[in-house]
C-alpha positions as CSV (number, residue, x, y, z in Angstrom):
1,M,7.6,13.8,-0.9
2,T,10.8,13.5,0.6
3,P,13.1,10.7,-1.4
4,D,15.8,12.1,1.0
5,R,14.6,11.0,4.0
6,P,15.9,7.7,4.8
7,G,12.8,6.6,6.8
8,R,12.8,3.8,9.3
9,Y,13.2,0.1,8.1
10,T,13.4,-3.0,10.3
11,D,15.8,-5.1,11.0
12,T,13.5,-8.0,12.0
13,G,11.0,-9.4,9.7
14,V,10.0,-8.5,6.3
15,F,8.0,-5.7,5.3
16,V,6.6,-5.7,1.6
17,C,3.7,-3.6,0.7
18,F,1.4,-4.1,-2.9
19,E,0.3,-0.6,-4.2
20,G,-1.5,0.7,-7.3
21,G,-4.7,1.9,-8.7
22,E,-8.2,0.2,-8.6
23,G,-8.5,-3.4,-10.1
24,S,-4.5,-3.6,-10.5
25,G,-4.4,-6.6,-9.0
26,K,-3.2,-5.8,-5.5
27,S,-5.3,-8.3,-3.4
28,T,-4.5,-11.4,-5.8
29,Q,-0.7,-10.5,-5.8
30,S,-0.8,-10.4,-2.1
31,R,-2.4,-13.5,-1.7
32,L,-0.5,-15.4,-3.6
33,L,3.0,-14.2,-2.2
34,A,1.5,-15.2,1.0
35,D,0.7,-18.5,0.0
36,R,4.2,-19.2,-1.3
37,L,6.2,-17.9,1.6
38,T,3.6,-19.8,4.1
39,A,4.4,-23.0,1.9
40,A,8.1,-22.2,2.4
41,G,7.8,-22.3,6.0
42,H,7.8,-18.7,7.0
43,E,5.4,-16.9,9.2
44,V,3.0,-14.6,7.3
45,V,1.2,-11.9,8.3
46,L,-1.4,-10.8,5.3
47,T,-3.2,-7.5,6.0
48,F,-4.3,-4.6,4.4
49,E,-5.5,-1.0,4.6
50,P,-8.0,0.7,5.6
51,G,-9.9,-1.5,7.9
52,D,-7.6,-4.5,9.5
53,T,-8.6,-3.3,12.9
54,S,-10.9,-2.8,15.2
55,V,-10.8,0.9,14.8
56,G,-9.7,0.4,11.2
57,K,-13.1,-0.9,10.5
58,E,-14.8,2.2,11.5
59,V,-12.4,4.3,9.7
60,R,-13.1,2.4,6.4
61,R,-16.9,2.5,6.5
62,I,-16.8,6.0,6.8
63,V,-14.0,6.8,4.1
64,L,-15.2,4.4,1.7
65,S,-18.8,4.0,2.0
66,P,-20.7,6.3,-0.7
67,E,-23.3,7.4,2.0
68,T,-20.6,9.2,3.5
69,G,-20.9,11.9,0.9
70,D,-18.5,14.6,0.4
71,L,-15.7,14.9,3.2
72,D,-13.1,18.0,3.5
73,P,-10.0,16.2,2.1
74,H,-8.0,17.4,5.2
75,T,-10.8,15.5,7.1
76,E,-10.0,12.3,4.5
77,V,-6.4,12.6,5.3
78,L,-6.5,12.3,9.3
79,L,-9.3,9.4,9.0
80,Y,-6.5,8.0,6.6
81,A,-3.9,8.8,9.2
82,A,-5.7,7.4,12.3
83,D,-6.2,4.0,10.2
84,K,-2.8,3.7,9.7
85,A,-1.4,4.8,13.1
86,E,-3.6,2.0,14.7
87,H,-2.4,-0.8,12.0
88,V,1.1,-0.1,12.8
89,A,1.0,-0.2,16.5
90,T,-1.3,-3.4,16.6
91,L,-0.5,-5.5,13.9
92,V,2.4,-4.6,11.7
93,E,5.2,-3.8,14.2
94,P,4.7,-6.6,16.8
95,A,4.8,-9.2,13.5
96,L,7.9,-7.7,12.4
97,E,9.5,-7.4,15.6
98,R,8.5,-11.4,16.3
99,G,10.4,-11.7,12.6
100,A,7.1,-12.4,10.4
101,V,7.0,-10.9,6.7
102,V,4.3,-8.8,6.8
103,I,2.4,-8.3,3.5
104,T,0.1,-5.5,3.3
105,D,-2.3,-4.4,0.5
106,R,-1.8,-0.6,0.7
107,Y,0.4,2.0,2.9
108,V,1.4,5.1,3.4
109,D,2.1,5.8,-0.5
110,S,-1.9,5.1,-1.4
111,M,-2.5,8.0,1.3
112,L,0.1,10.5,-0.8
113,A,-1.4,9.3,-4.1
114,Y,-5.1,9.4,-3.2
115,Q,-5.6,12.0,-0.5
116,G,-2.7,14.1,-1.5
117,A,-1.8,13.7,-5.6
118,G,-5.7,13.2,-6.0
119,R,-7.4,15.7,-3.8
120,T,-4.4,17.9,-5.0
121,L,-3.5,19.1,-1.8
122,A,0.5,19.7,-0.7
123,V,1.7,16.2,-0.9
124,D,4.6,16.7,1.3
125,E,2.2,18.2,3.9
126,V,0.4,15.0,3.8
127,E,3.3,13.0,3.8
128,Q,4.4,15.0,7.2
129,V,0.9,13.5,8.7
130,A,1.5,10.0,7.4
131,R,4.8,9.4,8.3
132,W,4.2,10.9,12.1
133,A,1.1,8.2,12.3
134,T,3.8,5.3,11.1
135,R,6.4,6.2,13.1
136,D,8.3,6.5,10.0
137,L,8.5,2.7,9.0
138,R,8.8,2.1,5.6
139,P,8.7,-1.3,3.4
140,H,11.2,-3.1,2.4
141,L,9.8,-3.4,-0.7
142,T,6.8,-2.0,-2.2
143,V,5.5,-3.3,-5.5
144,V,3.5,-1.1,-7.7
145,L,1.5,-2.6,-10.0
146,D,0.9,0.0,-13.0
147,L,-2.7,-0.3,-14.7
148,D,-4.2,2.5,-17.0
149,P,-6.9,3.6,-14.7
150,A,-9.5,3.2,-17.5
151,S,-8.6,-0.3,-17.5
152,G,-8.9,-0.8,-13.7
153,L,-12.0,0.9,-13.1
154,G,-13.7,-0.7,-15.8
155,R,-13.5,-3.8,-13.4
156,F,-16.1,-3.1,-11.5
157,T,-19.8,-3.0,-11.2
158,G,-20.5,-1.1,-8.2
159,R,-17.9,1.2,-7.2
160,D,-17.0,3.0,-3.4
161,R,-16.8,6.9,-2.5
162,I,-13.0,6.7,-4.0
163,E,-13.6,4.4,-7.0
164,Q,-16.4,6.9,-8.1
165,E,-13.9,9.6,-8.2
166,S,-13.1,10.9,-12.1
167,L,-10.9,9.5,-14.5
168,E,-8.6,12.7,-14.0
169,F,-8.4,11.9,-10.2
170,H,-7.2,8.3,-10.9
171,Q,-4.4,9.5,-13.5
172,R,-3.1,11.7,-11.0
173,V,-3.2,9.0,-8.5
174,R,-1.3,6.6,-11.1
175,A,1.3,9.1,-12.0
176,A,1.8,9.7,-8.0
177,F,2.6,5.9,-7.6
178,A,5.3,6.4,-10.7
179,A,6.8,9.0,-9.2
180,M,7.4,7.7,-5.8
181,A,8.8,4.3,-7.6
182,A,11.2,6.7,-9.5
183,A,12.8,8.5,-6.8
184,D,13.4,5.2,-4.4
185,L,14.2,2.6,-6.6
186,D,15.8,0.1,-4.1
187,H,12.5,-0.2,-2.7
188,Y,10.6,-0.2,-5.1
189,L,9.3,-3.0,-8.3
190,V,7.0,-1.3,-10.7
191,L,5.4,-4.0,-12.9
192,D,2.9,-3.8,-15.5
193,A,-0.6,-5.2,-14.0
194,R,-1.8,-6.6,-17.7
195,A,0.6,-9.2,-17.5
196,P,-0.3,-12.9,-16.5
197,I,-0.7,-13.3,-13.0
198,E,1.8,-15.8,-12.6
199,E,4.1,-14.4,-14.4
200,L,3.7,-11.2,-11.9
201,A,3.9,-13.5,-8.9
202,A,7.1,-15.0,-10.0
203,T,9.0,-12.2,-10.4
204,V,7.5,-10.4,-7.0
205,A,8.7,-13.6,-5.4
206,D,12.3,-13.5,-6.6
207,R,12.6,-9.9,-5.5
208,V,11.5,-11.1,-2.1
209,A,13.6,-14.1,-1.8
210,A,16.5,-11.6,-2.3
211,L,15.1,-9.5,0.8
212,L,14.5,-13.0,3.0
213,A,18.0,-13.8,2.4
214,K,19.5,-10.2,3.4
215,A,17.3,-10.3,6.6
216,G,18.6,-14.1,7.6
217,L,15.0,-15.7,6.8
218,G,15.8,-17.5,3.3
């Protein structure tokens, strides 16, 4: 990973990402933030990866369906990169250019954590692919919902292809999220996913309010 690289942060709109392991509550917190900001009069685009474009839907089917079986890890990286490239080009960037608040459930960090650390590939190499695919666009804030994988995975009955991976795989994923956040505290907020839902939502809302004010959207 390359924390010394500045990345590209748009000066229009606000880009917020939720990251974390399985069952950590990303979708819930993304929706609660979107509802809160919409009620306050902001244009909000609530999205997710992989799969929130027509191309992405096909990628999602391949990478998450247990029927796919084993994929070469490099193939998996390239499939996720294709989803991200299309997502940024057709949905995320146009919304930010309009001045919207874009909230995504997963982004580049998931690829680094799962396809890099989880698959034990060279994370720096995976990052080069991911940053190229997304034109190095970075979220203004990444909220990491931290949860012991044993607890998170216990919240599922049926598991997709990634959720079926070993506990050791998911522990590597968790450690990767923690390392990325520790390397860039200005752009990350790490929260204990076991905290009450409304408490987490309020903490996130406070941090996002500061971003909105800074962007002149408060």
